[in-house]
Z-matrix of the N, CA and C atoms (Angstrom, degrees):
N
C 1 1.557
C 2 1.476 1 112.19
N 3 1.366 2 113.19 1 149.66
C 4 1.456 3 117.85 2 176.65
C 5 1.546 4 113.14 3 -78.95
N 6 1.236 5 118.24 4 154.28
C 7 1.450 6 118.26 5 173.26
C 8 1.526 7 107.11 6 -70.15
N 9 1.410 8 108.53 7 150.02
C 10 1.486 9 119.82 8 -176.26
C 11 1.526 10 110.79 9 -106.18
N 12 1.330 11 114.71 10 128.98
C 13 1.408 12 122.18 11 173.54
C 14 1.478 13 111.09 12 -60.24
N 15 1.316 14 121.03 13 124.91
C 16 1.509 15 120.93 14 175.55
C 17 1.483 16 114.99 15 -119.80
N 18 1.265 17 116.15 16 -8.12
C 19 1.484 18 113.70 17 173.05
C 20 1.537 19 111.38 18 171.94
N 21 1.396 20 117.84 19 -176.13
C 22 1.379 21 124.89 20 -173.54
C 23 1.583 22 106.21 21 -135.03
N 24 1.287 23 119.15 22 135.81
C 25 1.442 24 121.00 23 176.52
C 26 1.463 25 110.21 24 -76.42
N 27 1.367 26 116.67 25 130.24
C 28 1.462 27 126.04 26 -178.74
C 29 1.499 28 109.04 27 -105.56
N 30 1.300 29 121.93 28 -18.70
C 31 1.509 30 123.76 29 -171.38
C 32 1.511 31 107.64 30 -169.17
N 33 1.319 32 115.04 31 152.13
C 34 1.476 33 119.96 32 175.79
C 35 1.541 34 107.03 33 -134.25
N 36 1.263 35 116.01 34 133.27
C 37 1.496 36 126.59 35 170.32
C 38 1.459 37 111.22 36 -101.14
N 39 1.360 38 117.96 37 97.59
C 40 1.393 39 125.54 38 -174.40
C 41 1.565 40 109.54 39 -60.23
N 42 1.338 41 116.63 40 -46.64
C 43 1.470 42 119.72 41 -175.89
C 44 1.503 43 113.73 42 -65.15
N 45 1.310 44 117.09 43 -21.64
C 46 1.529 45 122.74 44 177.76
C 47 1.559 46 113.30 45 -104.43
N 48 1.311 47 117.57 46 -15.04
C 49 1.532 48 119.79 47 -177.37
C 50 1.506 49 110.38 48 66.77
N 51 1.351 50 115.32 49 36.78
C 52 1.472 51 121.79 50 -173.95
C 53 1.610 52 107.81 51 -123.09
N 54 1.318 53 111.77 52 129.88
C 55 1.506 54 120.24 53 173.56
C 56 1.490 55 108.28 54 -98.94
N 57 1.224 56 121.06 55 138.48
C 58 1.433 57 124.91 56 169.22
C 59 1.575 58 110.65 57 -92.36
N 60 1.239 59 116.96 58 122.64
C 61 1.478 60 126.19 59 -168.79
C 62 1.463 61 114.70 60 -120.82
N 63 1.288 62 119.17 61 118.73
C 64 1.498 63 122.86 62 176.73
C 65 1.440 64 105.84 63 -91.34
N 66 1.395 65 115.43 64 112.66
C 67 1.499 66 122.37 65 -168.66
C 68 1.463 67 111.23 66 -82.65
N 69 1.336 68 115.93 67 136.24
C 70 1.563 69 121.33 68 171.23
C 71 1.468 70 108.51 69 -111.14
N 72 1.294 71 117.86 70 5.85
C 73 1.469 72 121.31 71 -179.40
C 74 1.531 73 105.62 72 -161.27
N 75 1.328 74 117.51 73 166.33
C 76 1.491 75 117.07 74 -179.43
C 77 1.458 76 113.21 75 -79.25
N 78 1.324 77 113.05 76 156.94
C 79 1.556 78 119.81 77 -173.47
C 80 1.543 79 102.76 78 -147.38
N 81 1.318 80 114.83 79 141.71
C 82 1.466 81 121.66 80 -176.64
C 83 1.555 82 107.45 81 -136.94
N 84 1.373 83 111.16 82 153.40
C 85 1.586 84 116.57 83 171.68
C 86 1.483 85 104.75 84 -57.57
N 87 1.372 86 110.11 85 145.20
C 88 1.452 87 125.68 86 -179.09
C 89 1.486 88 113.94 87 81.04
N 90 1.340 89 120.86 88 -5.14
C 91 1.438 90 120.82 89 171.24
C 92 1.524 91 110.77 90 -67.13
N 93 1.323 92 114.16 91 143.55
C 94 1.484 93 118.19 92 171.47
C 95 1.531 94 110.74 93 -86.88
N 96 1.334 95 113.26 94 126.98
C 97 1.460 96 111.78 95 179.64
C 98 1.559 97 109.22 96 -124.97
N 99 1.318 98 112.45 97 166.59
C 100 1.457 99 120.86 98 178.57
C 101 1.534 100 106.76 99 -131.94
N 102 1.335 101 117.38 100 128.05
C 103 1.452 102 123.11 101 177.27
C 104 1.510 103 110.15 102 -104.49
N 105 1.372 104 117.15 103 123.98
C 106 1.458 105 122.12 104 -175.78
C 107 1.415 106 112.12 105 -126.05
N 108 1.314 107 119.19 106 133.14
C 109 1.461 108 119.92 107 170.17
C 110 1.513 109 112.10 108 160.17
N 111 1.299 110 123.32 109 162.54
C 112 1.381 111 133.89 110 178.94
C 113 1.518 112 113.33 111 41.19
N 114 1.394 113 113.26 112 46.58
C 115 1.381 114 120.69 113 172.11
C 116 1.563 115 114.77 114 77.53
N 117 1.255 116 116.92 115 16.93
C 118 1.438 117 121.57 116 177.26
C 119 1.528 118 111.80 117 -139.25
N 120 1.344 119 114.95 118 163.28
C 121 1.475 120 118.74 119 -177.60
C 122 1.574 121 105.59 120 -161.81
N 123 1.342 122 114.38 121 136.25
C 124 1.423 123 120.82 122 174.48
C 125 1.469 124 111.87 123 -150.97
N 126 1.371 125 116.28 124 156.67
C 127 1.407 126 121.05 125 179.37
C 128 1.534 127 110.02 126 -116.86
N 129 1.354 128 118.44 127 151.59
C 130 1.440 129 120.88 128 175.26
C 131 1.551 130 108.26 129 -159.06
N 132 1.255 131 117.76 130 161.23
C 133 1.466 132 124.52 131 169.13
C 134 1.478 133 108.82 132 -85.96
N 135 1.380 134 116.37 133 133.10
C 136 1.443 135 117.80 134 172.13
C 137 1.488 136 115.93 135 -65.79
N 138 1.352 137 115.29 136 119.61
C 139 1.497 138 118.94 137 -175.20
C 140 1.546 139 113.27 138 -115.66
N 141 1.319 140 115.10 139 -22.91
C 142 1.445 141 118.23 140 -178.40
C 143 1.542 142 109.10 141 -153.69
N 144 1.357 143 110.18 142 126.43
C 145 1.519 144 117.95 143 175.22
C 146 1.568 145 107.55 144 -132.90
N 147 1.356 146 115.12 145 147.44
C 148 1.423 147 115.39 146 170.94
C 149 1.586 148 109.63 147 -134.65
N 150 1.361 149 110.53 148 149.65
C 151 1.438 150 117.36 149 178.64
C 152 1.533 151 104.69 150 -127.33
N 153 1.378 152 111.86 151 119.32
C 154 1.419 153 119.40 152 -176.21
C 155 1.598 154 111.37 153 51.25
N 156 1.268 155 114.55 154 48.30
C 157 1.469 156 127.66 155 175.48
C 158 1.599 157 114.47 156 64.23
N 159 1.328 158 114.50 157 20.52
C 160 1.441 159 121.22 158 177.61
C 161 1.499 160 109.81 159 -122.93
N 162 1.404 161 116.06 160 128.84
C 163 1.430 162 117.36 161 -179.02
C 164 1.462 163 112.43 162 -55.54
N 165 1.322 164 119.93 163 146.89
C 166 1.490 165 123.17 164 171.81
C 167 1.468 166 110.46 165 -143.92
N 168 1.374 167 115.65 166 151.87
C 169 1.463 168 121.72 167 -178.90
C 170 1.547 169 108.02 168 -91.89
N 171 1.245 170 121.20 169 -19.22
C 172 1.460 171 122.33 170 -177.17
C 173 1.585 172 107.91 171 -151.72
N 174 1.357 173 114.55 172 143.20
C 175 1.390 174 120.79 173 174.90
C 176 1.524 175 110.34 174 -133.73
N 177 1.296 176 113.27 175 155.26
C 178 1.497 177 117.97 176 -167.76
C 179 1.601 178 109.77 177 -114.40
N 180 1.286 179 111.52 178 166.24
C 181 1.407 180 120.59 179 176.37
C 182 1.554 181 111.56 180 -50.01
N 183 1.269 182 118.48 181 136.98
C 184 1.447 183 121.04 182 -177.29
C 185 1.459 184 119.83 183 88.77
N 186 1.307 185 115.77 184 -13.78
C 187 1.516 186 119.16 185 178.69
C 188 1.604 187 109.26 186 -91.47
N 189 1.353 188 108.39 187 154.47
C 190 1.474 189 114.76 188 178.96
C 191 1.449 190 106.50 189 -114.38
N 192 1.394 191 115.66 190 122.46
C 193 1.444 192 121.66 191 -170.49
C 194 1.516 193 113.01 192 -121.74
N 195 1.251 194 116.88 193 153.49
C 196 1.531 195 121.03 194 170.90
C 197 1.591 196 103.79 195 -93.36
N 198 1.348 197 112.19 196 126.64
C 199 1.526 198 119.38 197 -178.46
C 200 1.509 199 107.61 198 -119.67
N 201 1.259 200 113.71 199 123.35
C 202 1.531 201 120.63 200 172.10
C 203 1.485 202 109.08 201 -64.40
N 204 1.356 203 121.57 202 123.96
C 205 1.408 204 121.55 203 -177.75
C 206 1.539 205 107.63 204 -122.77
N 207 1.363 206 114.39 205 153.35
C 208 1.482 207 119.96 206 -179.48
C 209 1.428 208 115.46 207 -87.48
N 210 1.295 209 119.52 208 -15.94
C 211 1.429 210 131.50 209 174.38
C 212 1.453 211 117.27 210 -131.57
N 213 1.350 212 118.15 211 158.78
C 214 1.458 213 120.36 212 -179.54
C 215 1.580 214 106.80 213 -62.15
N 216 1.376 215 113.20 214 144.58
C 217 1.443 216 117.49 215 176.13
C 218 1.579 217 102.25 216 -127.69
N 219 1.339 218 118.13 217 166.19
C 220 1.456 219 124.54 218 -177.00
C 221 1.497 220 107.65 219 -127.24
N 222 1.289 221 115.42 220 157.01
C 223 1.499 222 124.76 221 171.88
C 224 1.570 223 106.88 222 -55.18
N 225 1.232 224 112.68 223 128.35
C 226 1.498 225 121.44 224 -179.38
C 227 1.509 226 118.53 225 92.58
N 228 1.366 227 115.41 226 -8.82
C 229 1.470 228 117.50 227 175.51
C 230 1.519 229 108.64 228 -62.53
N 231 1.304 230 120.19 229 146.91
C 232 1.427 231 125.01 230 178.86
C 233 1.602 232 113.30 231 -104.00
N 234 1.264 233 113.55 232 138.60
C 235 1.436 234 122.09 233 -174.45
C 236 1.486 235 107.34 234 -109.71
N 237 1.388 236 114.86 235 124.34
C 238 1.559 237 121.17 236 -175.56
C 239 1.524 238 103.13 237 -118.27
N 240 1.293 239 117.11 238 145.84
C 241 1.407 240 128.42 239 168.05
C 242 1.509 241 105.59 240 -88.11
N 243 1.350 242 118.26 241 123.13
C 244 1.487 243 120.86 242 -179.84
C 245 1.505 244 106.00 243 -84.68
N 246 1.389 245 112.24 244 128.44
C 247 1.427 246 119.83 245 -179.27
C 248 1.524 247 108.72 246 -113.50
N 249 1.291 248 114.25 247 151.75
C 250 1.538 249 118.14 248 -178.60
C 251 1.516 250 111.87 249 -115.12
């Protein structure tokens, strides 16, 4: 199966290591994601998400979340859920 686009990065807080992601599909803790854009790509497991400064285990299409990321991301980077 192909990876599924789940959102796009709209901002990155360097001091927190958090990317703001506008979701176009649902995303949950423990999902494997791949971030692609601006000549870089990395994969990680979703370990921490927040919606309006509150921790959540799952977020839905149309929501804007804060996502803890292991590497720097940039505005416009695309976030894919890795499917097997």
